[in-house]
C-alpha positions, 0 to 999 in steps of 0.5 A, a space after each residue: 525428541 525436540 524436533 517432534 513438537 516443532 513438526 507437530 506445531 507445523 502440522 497443526 498450523 497448516 490444518 488450522 490455516 486450511 480450516 480458516 481458508 475453507 470457512 472464509 471461502 464458504 458462502 454463509 447461509 441466508 438466515 432462515 432459508 435452508 440451502 437446497 442443491 440446484 435451487 434458484 437464488 433466493 429473492 432476498 439477494 446473493 448469499 453472504 460470504 465471511 468477508 461480508 460479515 466483517 465490521 463495515 469500518 474494517 471492510 472499508 479500510 481493507 478496500 481502501 488499502 487495496 484501492 490505493 495499492 492499485 488493485 493488484 490481481 493477487 491482493 483482493 480484499 478477500 485474499 488479504 483477509 485469508 492471508 492474515 490468519 494463514 500467516 498469524 496461526 503458524 507464528 502463534 503456534 511457533 511462539 507457543 512452543 518457544 514460550 513453553 521452553 521457558 515461560 519468561 515474561 520477556 518471551 511472552 511479550 515478544 511472542 505477542 508482538 510477533 503474532 501481531 506483526 504477522 497478523 497485520 503483515 498483509 495490511 503493512 504490505 498494502 500500505 507500503 505498496 500504496 505509498 510507493 504508488 503515491 510517490 510515483 504519481 507525485 513524481 510523474 504528475 508535473 510532466 504529465 500536466 506539461 504534456 496536457 498543457 501543450 496538447 490543449 494549447 495546440 487545440 485538443 480538448 481536455 479529454 483528448 489531451 488526457 488520452 494523449 498524455 496517458 498513451 505516451 506515459 507509463 506507470 500508475 498515473 497513466 493507468 489512472 488516466 486511462 481508467 478515468 477515460 474508460 469511465 467517461 466513455 461508458 457514460 459516467 458523469 464527468 464530475 463523478 469520474 474525476 472525483 473517482 480519480 482522486 479517490 482511487 489514489 492517496 496523492 494530495 497533489 492529484 486530488 488538488 488538481 482534480 478539484 481545480 479541474 472540477 471547479 474550472 468545469 463548473 465555472 467555465 474557466 479556460 482549462 488551459 490556464 488551469 493546467 498551466 498554473 497547476 503544472 507550475 505549482 506541481 513543478 515547484 512542489 516536486 523541487 521542494 520535495 527533492 530539496 527536503 530529501 537532500 536536507 535529510 541526507 546528513 541527518 540519516 548518515 550521521 548515526 551510521 557514521 558515528 556507530 558503524 564507520 568511526 569506531 572501525 576507523 578508531 580501531 584501525 588507527 589506534 589499535 597499532 599504537 595501543 599494541 606498541 604501547 603495551 609492548 613498550 611498557 610491558 
């Protein structure tokens, strides 16, 4: 009998999740204009979906998270919006069943926390993907700038050096450079393409490099000097980050050592002595 409420909650959760998915995917009707099958689109513009009805601030936040994560094909803003209730509803129903067994305040608080975490799980995954991508960009940026510096000093132009580094490299930084070159090839302004390169990532070092390139283009500074200085600074920053991570290792090891390793050592070393003392005095 105890299995029936659990199966019922799973069935209801699946039905509610499917209803939410259908409602979110269904385009909303234009206000004051009835939908006619086979009719041409209304001149006021395309029909709005449920994603377009979100607050602009939250919609921009979702789009920024997806953009910083590299715009994966399986994680569009609309799919993220659909995944949030699809994950939270089953957790909410299971939490409700769990609370009905024993409606204690601790269970209610824990259930609310679990539902909140489940609702924001897609956002947390995108945020984590964006941080991982930023770290890869920061790690590859000094070597990429060195390659571009060598290419420019050998006589290539800045865009040709960027294409050379993007072709020889791999990872998110190479993908972003290729995207920038594609923007330039279709006629986008150079300043706008470089600013979009900085906005698509959350890397502070890459944005600083983009600002330096834009200033060099505006004031006519030799790009080879800018690349050389930026590559030197990025190498210093990468070494400083590595040193900072190495200095954090003793602090991170301290707590596992105190609470996991040392107690076991004390038990292994002192337990035979304690047992012998008990036998001797017993």
